[in-house]
N, C-alpha and C positions, 0 to 999 in steps of 0.2 A: 540293341545291345549296351550298347556307351551308357545310359538311361538305366540301366537296370543295376551295373556297377555300385552305386549309391546305399541302393537298397538292398543291395548281398553283401556288402563289408558295412552295413548300418551298426554301432555300437550302444548297445543298453548297459546306461549307465545308475549306478544303482545311490540315490539322493540319502546321505546321513542327517546335513542339516539344511533348513528354508528360512534366505535372510529375506525378507521384505523394504524395502527402501523406498519409504513415502514420499511423493512431489507432491504438498499440496501449497495454494493460495500461487503468488508468481515463480515463475520456473525460471531462478534467477540463478547468477557466483554462487549464492546462500548453498543452494543445494549440490552444485558443482563441486564446490570445497567440501563437502560433507561428504561424497560420494567418494571422491578421491582420497578422502581418509581411510574410510572403510574400506576401499578396492585395495589397497594393499593386503587385507587379513586374506582374501579369498579367492582373487584372482589367479594362483598356482592348485588351486584344491577343485579338481571336478565335482567331490562329495558336496560338494558346493553348492544347491540352486539360488543363482539370485535373481530377485523380483524385482521390478520397478512397479510400486501403483501409481500411476499417474492420474493426477485429480486436480492440474495447474487450471487455474480460471484465466491467468496470461501468459503470455513469455516473450524472452528476449531470443532474437534468431542469432544472437552471437552464443548462449549455451547452448543450443541443438548441437554447433560445430565441438562445442567444450564437450557436451556429453558423448557426441562420439567418438574420439578422442580417449576418453575415458575409460567408456564399453573397451576398445579394444583393446588393452592395457587388462583385461578381466576374461582369462580361459574356461574360467565355469560355466554352467550351462547361461543362457539370460533369457529373461523370459517379463513381460510387459504387459498389465492391466488395468486398462484405461477404465477410472470408474471411482466410484459409486455415480461420481455426478454424470449434469450429461456434458463432456466437455467438447471440445475439436483439438484433434489432435493431426498433428503432419506427417503425412507416408515417412519422411525421411526419418524420423526417431525410429518408427515401426520397423524401419529394416536395418536396423542394427540386433534384433532381438530372435534367440530362438523360436522364442516359443510367443505368440500375440494373442493376449483375450480384450475381446470387447463388450462394455456393459451393451445393451440395448439402448439406441439413444444416440450415444456417439456417431460423430461429424469425421470422417477423417477427412485430410485435405491435402491436396497437391499441387506444384506450380507445373507440373509436367504435362497435364490434359490427363482426361479419362482416362486413356490407354493405361496410363501407369495403374491401375489399382488393377487389372487382370481379371481373376477371376471371380474378386470380392461383389463383382457387377452383376454377375448373375443371379443372386439372392437378395441384394439390396439396392437402395434408390440412388443411381447417380445423377449429380446433374454437373457438369459443367468440371470442374477441378474439384468437386467435393462429391462426397456419399455419405448417405444415412443410413446408420446400421437399423436396420429394423425388423432381418430375417428373425424364425424363432430360434431361441437356445439352442447351443450344439456343436459340434466339431467339424469345419468348413475347411476345405484345400487354404493350408498357410496358416490360419487363424480362429476362434475360438471365440463364441460369444456366449459369456454367460455372464450373470446378474450380479456376482459376488466374489472377492477372490477366497473365500473359501472354497468356492465349489470351482474357481478356476486354477487353484495347484490339486485339488483332488482329481480333476481332470487329470491334468499333467502324470502325474503318477500310475493312477489304473487303467490309462487306456494306451495305445499304440500308435502316437503323436508325436509325426516326425521334426526332426529341427527345421526349421527353412535356413537354416547358412550350411550346415554340415551335419554328416550322415551320423545323426546318434537319436535319442527315444531315451526317454528318464521311464524309470521303476522305481517306486515305492510308493506307501502307506501311512499316511498319519496318523493312524490309529494303531501303527504298531510299534516296538519297540527299536523298529530300527531309526528310527527320527528320533537325533540324540536334543534339537533343538527346534522351535521356531523362532525367529528373533524378528521384531518390528526395530527398524532403522531408523530414526529420525535426525534432523540436522540437530545443530547445538544452539542453545536456547538464545545465545546470541543472533547464531545465524537465520535463526526463526524468529527474531527482531528485525532483521535487516530484512527478511523477505516479507512481512508484515508492513513496515514502513515502504516496502519499493511500489507501494500504489499511488498512485500520481497523485489522489485525494491526500492520503495521509504524509507524504511529503510535502507538499503543498500548507495542509493544515499545521501541522508539527513546526515547519520552517515560520510560518508570517505568525505563529501562537509564539516563538522563541523570541523574536523579538518584539511585540507587545510584552512579554513578560519584564524582557530587559526597559522598554521603554516606559512601563510603569513604575520599576524601581528608581528611575531616574526623578520621578515626583513622590511619591511615600516614602518615607524615610524608614529605613529598615534593613535586618542582619546582612542585606542582598541575597536572600533564599529564594526569591523571583528571579534576579540578574542569573544566578545560578543554575536554574530549575531551566530559564531559556536559551542560556548557551548549549545544555545539553542538548535539548530540542531542536538549536541548529545544528548542531556538530552529527548528531544522527540522523537528522534527515536531509542535509547535505555529502552524506556517503554516495548514495543512489545519483547523484546528479549525472557522475562521470560514466557510469554503466548505459544508461538510458538516454543518452543524450540531449541533456537539458539544455534549452537555449540560454545562454548567458546574457546575452543582451537585457532578457526580462527585470533580472537581478537589479539591474539600473534603474529600471522601472521602477520595482517594488521598495528598494531603499528611497528612494521620491516619495512615493505616499507615504513610506516609514515616516519622514520628515516631516510630512503634512499631520500624521495624526499625535505628533510630538508636539505640535503648534495647537491642535486640537484639545489636548492635555493641558495647554499651560494658559489658554484661554478657559478651558472650563466648564463648557458651554459644546453642542456635537454642530450645529448648525448646518451652513452649505458649507462650509470649508470643511465638516464632516463625511459629507454627502461626497465631495469632488476627490477626498481622498478613497473611499469607497472604488468609485469608479475607477482612479490610478489603481487602486490595487489591485481589483479582478483586471483591468487590462494586462497590467504586469502577469498575472497569472495565465493569460491566455498565450502571451509571447512564448513566456518560459516552457512551455508545454505543448508549441508548435510543431515542434520536429520531435515530439518524446516517441521510445520505439515500441511502447506502452499504450493500449486504447485509454483514452480519456474521457472519463464522463463529464459531459459541460455543467449538466443539469448540477451536479453535486458540485463540481468546482465553484459555481456562483454561489451554493449555498454555503460553501469554506469560506466564502469573501465574506457572505453575511456573517455569519458567525464570528469572525475576525472585528468586522466592525463595529457589531455589537458588543463585545470584549470591552474594546476602547469604551465605547456608550457607556457603561456598568462603569467601567473604570473612573470615570470624570468623577461621580461621587466622594470616590475614596482619596482623590486627587486632594480635591475641598477641602474633606476631613480631615486630611493628614496637614493642611496649610493652619486650617484652624486650630488643631489640638495641639501643634508642635512650638507655637509660635503665639502664645499670647497675649504675651507683650506688646506686638508689633499690633496684633489687633485691636487691644484697649490704645493705642497711640492713635487710633482711625476714628473712635468713638466721637460725636459733635463736628465732625467731618463734614463739609457743602460737598455734596459730588453732583455732577449732570446726568440724568439720566438716559442712556443710550437707546435698550433697546429693553422690550419685556419680552424675558426666552420662553418662560410661561407662566401658570399660577401663581408660583412661587418665586419664583426666581427671578433678576432682573439683571442688565448689564451698566453698567456705570460708569463713569470715565471719572479719577480724579487726578490732580496735578498730574494729567498725560498720561495716568498709567489706565486701563482697566481694569475692573475686576467684578465678578460676580457675588450679588447680595442675594439675601433671602425679600421678600416682601409681603406685606401684610394682608390677607385678604378683604382685608374691610374697609381698606384703604382704595382712590380711584390714583392713578397715576399719568400723568400728561407726561410725552416723549419732550426733551430739551429742556426740563425744566427743572432747578435744582432742588434738592431734598438733602436732608440731614441724617448723617448714620447714626445706629443706635445700637444696643449689645443687647441682645436678647438670648438667657438659652444657652451662652456662647455662641451665638452666633450673630454678626453681622445682618443691619433689616435696616432698612431708609421705610 
């Protein structure tokens, strides 16, 4: 008799507005801030259907707790549809919604064991703490299996589907005039940018590239535009450090690798020191993201380190060209000086020593060179050559 009371006193709510909040990318505080901003508009209006389209690629556990707090302040009917991509979603997220829709291929996870799934395991594949949604599309006890957000919304309004949390059901027709508006809600532009750079690879790449631009500005004389862009990249990427528990000890090693790369730029060639800087740089990234709250793709992390090292490598000619073109008088004063050949860098460049200082100069393809011998500096097409 007690179990029949919720059915006997179930309320049918006529929906006038459908609000769809999209969670894309990494589920983070950026989504929570946007959700709290829009929650105030609909929390006391039961004629507003609030739907979360969940398509998060990764998630911060603290964001789940923040989501639960935000949803408790919304009295309007709440629904969630997981899709369109095949994603993982925690059962703790689904428990906060009146209506749950899952696209085929969705994986629902829980830390409480398969007993927490209830009847969902009767039609789907349950393995330990996971359940794979592989049943046919339709309405089941406590959830729906649908392949699109449109089909999910249509079934909520056209079929007698009971809420999982309270005695109510919905009634509306999307094609009729009773629906005033269907609104898709997204985070602001800045919040979406924050969500995008929350990826560990983008965070690392932007942070390292920012320092590289500042380092290049130290040698290539200019209006400071590269340094300004580098400072912006460092500022934006470092915003995510606290939320995802970055290991700050890795930053010390990163700064050490930056100083080595500065030395590489000052020498004018990559060499063994450049390879050492690359190894130290990648080691710093492994330490920085060792305790990260998001999944880290180490293959992409290594690729990002190579990209940064390649940036320093291609920046070397820019530094040399800047030196040669901005101080022609100093270059002319070196003409006819005797230098000692220390190393042949490649077919076109050599490292020489002049009065205790090391210089990178051009070589002639027609000449053969012997290390430790003395050669005379000449000027050819604005370049120093031996």
